[in-house]
C-alpha positions as MATLAB code, in Angstrom:
seq = 'XXXXXXXXXXXXXXXXXXXXXXXXXXXXXXXXXXXXXXXXXXXXXXXXXXXXXXXXXXXXXXXXXXXXXXXXXXXXXXXXXXXXXXXXXXXXXXXXXXXXXXXXXXXXXXXXXXXXXXXXXXXXXXXXXXXXXXXXXXXXXXXXXXXXXXXXXXXXXXXXXXXXXXXXXXXXXXXXXXXXXXXXXXXXXXXXXXXXXXXXXXXXXXXXXXXXXXXXXXXXXXXXXXXXXXXXXXXXXXXXX';
ca = [
      -1.764   17.047  -18.668;
      -4.992   18.020  -20.430;
      -5.625   17.851  -24.178;
      -8.458   18.231  -26.649;
      -8.790   17.658  -30.411;
      -9.635   20.430  -32.849;
     -13.391   21.068  -32.911;
     -14.025   18.664  -30.057;
     -16.109   19.409  -26.960;
     -14.077   16.841  -24.992;
     -11.005   17.542  -22.867;
      -8.930   14.646  -21.547;
      -6.325   14.376  -18.773;
      -4.415   11.631  -16.969;
      -4.394   11.887  -13.165;
      -2.896    9.945  -10.268;
      -4.477    9.550   -6.829;
      -7.957   10.219   -5.498;
     -10.777   11.426   -7.749;
     -11.292   15.156   -7.856;
     -15.090   15.238   -8.022;
     -17.886   17.210   -6.396;
     -20.630   14.620   -6.832;
     -21.243   10.882   -6.939;
     -21.152    9.106  -10.332;
     -24.520    8.335  -11.928;
     -23.245    4.994  -13.252;
     -20.323    2.788  -12.176;
     -19.051   -0.174  -14.205;
     -16.340   -2.335  -12.593;
     -14.173   -5.307  -13.540;
     -11.946   -7.209  -11.073;
     -10.548  -10.715  -10.493;
     -13.635  -11.693   -8.501;
     -13.528  -15.432   -7.823;
     -12.502  -16.373  -11.394;
     -16.032  -17.811  -11.927;
     -15.898  -20.119   -8.893;
     -19.433  -21.259   -7.941;
     -21.044  -18.879   -5.452;
     -18.053  -16.539   -5.593;
     -17.759  -12.795   -6.029;
     -18.735  -11.373   -9.397;
     -16.013  -10.475  -11.899;
     -17.823   -7.467  -13.366;
     -20.637   -5.306  -12.117;
     -22.819   -2.413  -13.252;
     -24.645   -0.039  -10.921;
     -26.784    3.076  -11.267;
     -27.536    3.981   -7.692;
     -28.138    1.573   -4.839;
     -31.254   -0.100   -6.242;
     -30.227   -0.674   -9.877;
     -27.418   -3.187  -10.163;
     -26.322   -6.155  -12.304;
     -23.528   -8.704  -12.003;
     -21.671  -10.886  -14.493;
     -19.383  -13.889  -14.239;
     -16.409  -14.946  -16.352;
     -13.192  -16.977  -16.192;
     -10.206  -14.642  -16.454;
      -7.463  -17.279  -16.329;
      -8.326  -20.971  -16.408;
      -4.851  -21.896  -15.015;
      -5.276  -19.667  -11.920;
      -7.792  -22.029  -10.365;
      -8.542  -21.953   -6.656;
      -4.917  -21.529   -5.571;
      -4.960  -17.760   -5.319;
      -1.149  -17.467   -5.054;
      -0.637  -18.873   -8.564;
       0.105  -16.489  -11.458;
      -2.925  -14.639  -12.805;
      -2.789  -13.276  -16.353;
      -5.503  -12.095  -18.700;
      -6.250   -9.691  -21.543;
      -9.854   -8.779  -22.311;
     -12.038   -6.502  -24.373;
     -14.496   -4.291  -22.469;
     -17.515   -2.500  -23.846;
     -19.671    0.062  -22.006;
     -22.816    1.832  -23.259;
     -24.964    4.425  -21.489;
     -28.101    5.757  -23.100;
     -31.375    7.061  -21.609;
     -33.128    3.736  -22.122;
     -30.417    1.380  -20.858;
     -26.827    0.885  -19.612;
     -24.851   -2.128  -20.844;
     -21.450   -3.516  -19.800;
     -19.523   -6.514  -21.072;
     -16.046   -7.887  -20.253;
     -14.120  -10.459  -22.254;
     -16.265  -12.941  -24.112;
     -18.981  -12.855  -21.437;
     -22.345  -11.350  -22.340;
     -23.716   -7.901  -21.596;
     -25.225   -7.124  -18.228;
     -27.787   -4.327  -18.180;
     -29.499   -1.888  -15.841;
     -31.791    1.096  -16.031;
     -29.731    4.292  -15.615;
     -32.721    6.200  -14.292;
     -33.269    9.887  -15.183;
     -30.093   11.877  -15.702;
     -28.937   15.208  -17.068;
     -26.243   15.824  -19.639;
     -23.134   13.635  -19.455;
     -20.411   15.892  -18.057;
     -17.461   13.678  -17.227;
     -16.258   10.081  -17.671;
     -13.380    8.450  -15.740;
     -11.448    5.381  -16.780;
      -9.727    3.941  -13.718;
      -6.862    1.504  -13.087;
      -6.483    0.594   -9.401;
      -4.304   -1.922   -7.560;
      -4.235   -2.695   -3.841;
      -0.746   -2.264   -2.446;
       1.120   -5.567   -2.075;
       4.687   -6.912   -2.144;
       3.502   -9.188   -4.962;
       3.936   -7.911   -8.528;
       0.523   -6.856   -9.834;
      -0.501   -4.694  -12.782;
      -3.748   -3.425  -14.262;
      -3.610   -1.331  -17.397;
      -5.804   -0.016  -20.199;
      -4.112   -0.866  -23.498;
      -6.432    1.307  -25.607;
      -9.851    2.939  -25.356;
     -12.172    4.406  -27.987;
     -14.954    6.819  -27.020;
     -18.209    7.847  -28.647;
     -20.234   10.796  -27.313;
     -23.833   10.986  -28.496;
     -25.670   14.306  -28.672;
     -29.344   15.099  -28.350;
     -29.475   16.397  -31.918;
     -28.261   13.056  -33.315;
     -24.591   13.923  -33.758;
     -21.871   11.509  -32.682;
     -18.269   12.360  -31.759;
     -15.633    9.626  -31.795;
     -12.060    9.739  -30.493;
      -9.342    7.530  -28.996;
      -7.471    8.219  -25.782;
      -3.755    8.924  -26.184;
      -2.934    8.741  -22.443;
      -4.188    5.606  -20.681;
      -4.282    4.678  -16.990;
      -2.020    1.996  -15.529;
      -1.405    1.013  -11.893;
       1.017   -1.484  -10.339;
       2.400   -2.773   -7.027;
       5.400   -4.847   -6.031;
       7.689   -3.591   -8.791;
       8.390   -0.421  -10.693;
       6.841   -0.328  -14.162;
       7.256    2.226  -16.889;
       4.474    4.767  -17.420;
       2.462    3.700  -14.406;
       1.555    4.888  -10.963;
       3.474    2.623   -8.606;
       2.701    1.600   -5.042;
       5.724    0.369   -3.061;
       5.241   -1.642    0.149;
       4.813    0.589    3.210;
       7.381    0.356    5.999;
       6.877    0.278    9.764;
       9.359    0.829   12.602;
      10.813   -2.678   12.270;
      11.776   -2.079    8.648;
       9.611   -4.854    7.220;
       6.659   -4.355    4.955;
       3.574   -3.350    6.928;
       0.229   -4.974    6.125;
      -1.071   -1.870    4.420;
      -3.716   -2.310    1.752;
      -3.656    1.217    0.357;
      -5.077    1.497   -3.150;
      -2.890    3.104   -5.783;
      -4.671    4.296   -8.858;
      -4.428    6.298  -12.036;
      -7.368    7.518  -14.107;
      -8.107    9.215  -17.386;
     -10.664   12.014  -17.107;
     -12.780   12.911  -20.120;
     -14.819   16.112  -19.639;
     -17.207   17.742  -22.069;
     -18.347   21.363  -22.202;
     -21.455   20.526  -24.280;
     -24.842   20.693  -22.558;
     -26.597   18.031  -24.629;
     -24.470   14.879  -24.463;
     -27.118   12.205  -23.863;
     -25.087    9.030  -24.309;
     -21.571    7.639  -24.123;
     -19.903    4.388  -25.163;
     -16.422    3.067  -24.441;
     -14.673    0.150  -26.102;
     -11.206   -0.848  -24.977;
      -8.739   -3.540  -24.085;
      -7.397   -4.218  -20.597;
      -4.553   -6.276  -19.152;
      -4.432   -7.839  -15.707;
      -1.337   -9.569  -14.259;
      -0.640  -10.737  -10.728;
       1.703  -13.032   -8.795;
       4.336  -13.627  -11.438;
       6.911  -14.462   -8.767;
       6.876  -17.547   -6.542;
       6.432  -15.792   -3.178;
       3.106  -14.050   -3.450;
       0.032  -13.189   -1.361;
      -3.211  -14.813   -2.361;
      -5.061  -12.686   -4.893;
      -8.345  -11.342   -3.459;
     -11.493  -10.551   -5.400;
     -10.890   -6.797   -5.578;
      -7.077   -6.498   -5.476;
      -7.175   -5.259   -9.078;
      -9.992   -3.024  -10.261;
     -10.779   -1.271  -13.506;
     -13.724    1.112  -13.667;
     -15.812    3.318  -15.933;
     -17.531    6.097  -13.984;
     -20.030    8.491  -15.580;
     -20.949   11.813  -14.006;
     -24.031   13.668  -15.208;
     -25.885   16.885  -14.526;
     -29.169   17.293  -12.695;
     -32.028   15.535  -14.528;
     -34.420   17.911  -16.318;
     -37.918   18.339  -14.881;
     -39.314   16.008  -17.561;
     -37.161   13.157  -16.230;
     -35.657   12.589  -19.722;
     -32.055   13.145  -20.872;
     -31.461   16.567  -22.487;
     -32.294   16.907  -26.151;
];
């Protein structure tokens, strides 16, 4: 269902399944379990603007999870994303900002907030608890709003108000080793032609392996994302005024 506030240029909708996009995102910010800050492990949050502009950050999600990946994993964190012509910034939890150059881009057209979970018999949930947006215009105006419909994805158990991935079945009747990703996302689109910046502040919840018989939690079994889609950069190479 789509909605927009009175006088707003933004339209929001909550969708389930694959992204319906015609282009690649200009900027992608990701958080995931990673390796829970284990030395030399996979990063817990990343920021990328194309293949050659990328930053990584480390944090401890759950100090009790440790190296035994089948133990319960629970965490709640603040996230903050900023994209402006001079710089992109992304922080998760109490860890510091990571930054990258967004490169030249046109007007911000669409932003996706994503909750994704790899299918598993183990109970796992990723959800956005709340999210506040700010759109920044080339003439100096700012538009602020909060999302009413927020993405949530889960596996291993049915959960209210979420997209749910049940274990796949093969001919023998037992759960097949499928790792299909189930996801839900909020889409924020703007009809304005001069949105030059966007910021998102929100709170996210991650839970995994609450039961005793669980698969080991891999680095990217849960993923939250902010994706920004923009128009063609103007000939000057600067964001639209």
